[in-house]
N, C-alpha and C positions, 0 to 999 in steps of 0.2 A: 410529306411524306413524299411527294413529287418529284425532292431533293434526293432522301436516302433511296429514293427508288432508283435513279440514275446514279446515283453514287457506290450503290450493289452494280448496274449493270458497267458500270466501268467496268467496277473489278474484275466482274466475269470476262469482257471482253480482252482485259490486261492479262488476268491472272491464266486463263485456260489457252489465249493467244499465246505465252509465250511459256508455258510448261516443255511447249514443242522444245523449245532454246535450251533451256534447262536439260533434258533428257541429253542433248546432244553435248552436253560440257558432264556430266553424270558419268554417263558410258565409258568415256576417252581412259580411264580409269580405275574403274568398278563392273565388274562384269553385270548384266544388264540384267539376269532374274534375282541374283543378289541383291542391288539397288532397288528392286523392285519390293522383294521381301523387305528387307529395311523399309522404307518407305509405307509400304501398306502393315507391319508392323506396329510402329509410328504412331500413325496416324487414326487407324484403327483402333489402339487401345484408346487410344485419348479419346473417342468419339461413342466407344462402349460405357467408357467406367463411367464419365459423364452420365451419357444417357440413364445407366442403373442409380448413378447418387443421385440424381433427381429424381429417379422418381419411376420410372420403366419395369414393367412385370419383366423375369429373368425368361429368355427364350423359348423355347420347349423343345424336344429332339425334333418336331417336323422344319421344325422353324431353322434348324440351325441345317439340316440336310437341302434345304430349299437357300438359304444365304448359305451354304461352300457351292452348289452346284452354280450358284448366279456371278459368286465370286470368282472362282473359275474359269467360266466364259466371259463376265466382262472384264474380268483385273489380269486374272493369268494369261488365257487367250488373248485379248483386246490390249488393254494397254502394254500387258508383256511382250505383245508380236512387237508393238510401235518401238518399243524402248530399243530391244535385241536388233531390229531393221534401218533404226538408226544408228546404226553404228556401219552404215552400208551405205544410207542414203541422205542427203540431206535435211534437216528439220524444217522448211517448208515444205519440200515436195512431201513428205510425209505427212505434215497436218492438209496437204492439199486430196489424198491420196483418201483419212480418212473421216475427211469433209461430206462421201460419198459414199457415207454409211446409210443415211437413208432409204439408197438404191437398192440396197440391200436386206432392209427392213421390208421394202416392200416386194422384194422376190421370193423373201422367207416368207410372211405372210400367204404371198401365194398359191405357195408350192404347200402351205403346209395339207392337214387335210379338213376339209369343211373352209380353209382360207376364202376369203374373197378376190375375188380377181382386179386386177387397175383397172381401173378406168383410161383415160388413150388420154384423157391430160398428166394423168402422173405416167402412164407406159412412155410421152413426148418427154417429160422430166429423167425417167431413166434414161430412155435412150442420147439426152445429151447429157446427159451426164458420163455416160461408157463413151460417149465420143472424146469427151473432153482427157479422159483421165486416158484413151487412146495416144492421143496425140502428147499427152505428159509423157509417157513414159515409150515411145515411140518403139513397138514392139518391133516392127520390119524396118529397124535402122534406115529409116529415110535418111536420106541424104538431101545438105545444104540447113540441116538442124546442128547448136553447136557444140550440145553435149548429151551424154547415154546416161543411165541412172543402171544400179545393181538389178536388173531381174531379178534375181531368188531375194533378194529385199524388199523390190515391188509386192512381188507374191505372198510373204509375207504379212505386207500391209493389209494386202485385200484378204486375209485369210483372217486377219487379228480385226478388219473391221466384218467378215463375218462374223466374226465370232462375237462381236459384240451387237448386231444384232439380233442373234440366236439368242444371247445370254440377259437382252432388254425384252425379246416378246416373250420369254418365259417367264421373265421377273413379275409379271403382270396377270399370272396367271396363278402364283406361286401362295406358299401360306406363307407369310413374313410377320414378323410382329407389326402393329400400328401406328409406331412412331420412327416413322425415316431417317435419322439420324439412325438410331437405334441399328435398325438392316442393314444400313451403310457400315458403320461399326465393325457389326455380323459379317459384313463381305468382307470386308477389308481384310477382319483376319484370318478368312477361308484363304482371300488373295495370298497375305500374304505369306499360309503355311503353303499353297500349291505352288509358291514362285520358289521357294526354296528348296520345293524336294525338285522341282523342272531345272532348278540350276546343278544340283545335285547329280542328276541324273545325267544330264551335257558337259559334265567334269568341270562347271564352274571354279570348285574349292582347288583344283589345281592351281587354276590360274591366280587366284585370288591372292595380291598382294599387296597386304593391308600395310607395310611400311611404301609403297609405291602410291598410293592412294594420292591423289595434289586438292589440292587447298582446293581446286576450284569445283576438280569431281566433286566435293563435300558440300559445296555452298549450292548448286546443283542439286543435291539429295536435297538439302534443307529448305531450298527455296518449293520444292515440290511438295513435300512434306506439308509446310505450312501456308504458301499460298496456294498451288494444286488443290491438297485435298482436303484442308481445312478449312480457308477463307474462301476460295470458289464456291466448293457444296454449301456450305453454309447461306452462303447469299444468295447461290441458287436455289436452293429449295425456298428461302423465304420470299424472294422472290413469284416464285410459283404460288403462294398464297398473295402475294397483294398486288400483282399486275398485272396487265390481261396476256396472257400467255401468246398471242401476236409479236408481242414486247419483248416476252424474255426468249424466245424462241432466234432472236434478232445473232445473238452468239455465234450462233449457226454461220450465222456470213461475216460477221467481223472475224473469228477467231482461226480463221486459216490466212487472210491479209496481215495483221496482228503477227502472225508465224513466219510468214515467207518476208514479211521488210525485218522483223530484227533477225530474224537468217542473212541476210544480205548484210548488214547495220553492222553484227556485231561478231557471224560466225563467219562471215566472209564465203556466204554462199552467191552462185551464180546466177541470177538472172534471164534466164534465156527464154529466146523465141517460145518456142511448147509452155512455157509457163504464164506469159502474157495471153496465148492464146487459151489456151485452159480454163486460167484464174475464170471467166466469167460463162465460159463452158460449164462447171461445178457446179456455180453459184448458183447460176440461174436455173438447175435440176434441181434444187436443193429447196430454192423459191418455190417453183412448182409443186412437189414433192407438201413441202412443208400447207404450201394453200391447200391443197386440196381435202391435207388430212387433217387439217387444222376446222374446218365448215364441221358442220353440229350432224351433219347425217350420216358421218361418219365411222364408225363400230369405235367405240373407246378404248380397247386394248393399243389398236392402233394408232389413235390421237392421242396416248399417251408413251408413247415406243419415242414417234415423231418427237415430244418433249423430251429426255433423256437427255442427258449430254454427250452427243455423238463420240467416243474414244477421248473422252475428259482424261485430260494426263497432266 
C-alpha cells in the first residue's frame, strides 16, 4: 500500500505539475477555449459513461444545474482563464500565480455572509503570499529586475484563481451526486459547453485553422486529456481515501516547482531573480494556510476546499 500511495503521489506531482507546459504547447496553434472545450468534452464523456456503466444513478436536474455552475466556475473561469493567459505568460509563472489560490479561498470565505474571519496565522500566510506575487509581477516596474510579464495576462490568472476559489467553496454546499467521479464528469461536460460558447463569443471560430494545428499542439492536448484530467484526478481521489490529507496536499507545494523547472528546460522560459525570490514566499504562504485549515478545529467546508486541486490543469 505504501508503494502504491507514493506511486500515486509522484503521478500527481508530475501530471499536474507538467500540465502547465502542455498548455503552453497546446495553445501555440489551437485557440485556448476551443482547446479546453475539446479537452473537457473527451475527459468528461469518458468519466460520465464509465460511472453510469458501473451503476451510478442518473443525475437529477438539480444536480446538473449545480454541476453546470461549478463546471463553469472551475473549468471555464479557472482552467480556461489559465489556458488563455498562457498565450502571454510563461507556464512557470502561471503555475506560481495559481499556487496562490488558497489565498483567495481564505479571502472569499471571510467575505461571504456568515463567513469565518481568518486567524492571524492565516492572515500572515495571505500577506506573505501576496508579497510574493507582488515581487513576481513587478507592477511598479522596479529597476534592477530582468524581465517584465504581460500584466493583462497576470490579471486574468488572478481572476482565474479567484473563479476557482469561488467554485470550490460553492461546490461543498451544492447538490451533487455521491460519486465524485460522476460529478467530475458532469462538471467537465458543462465546462466543455461553456468553453465552446465562450470561444464562439470571443471569435475563436474565425481564428481556428485546422490545417495549421501542429503535432506539438495535438500532443499537448492529448497529454492534458489523458494525464491531466484522467490519470491525475483518479489518483487524487483514490489518495484522499487511503492516505493522510497532510500528505496528499503536498502536491500544492511540488506542482509549481515542477512547472517552473519544466518550463525552463523544455520551453526555454527564463528564470529571473524575481522568480527565485517569490517561489519561497508563495509556497510558504500555502504551507501556512494549509497547516491552519487542516486543523480539526476548522470548519469542514474550508478544510475540504483547501484539499481541492487548486487550478488543476
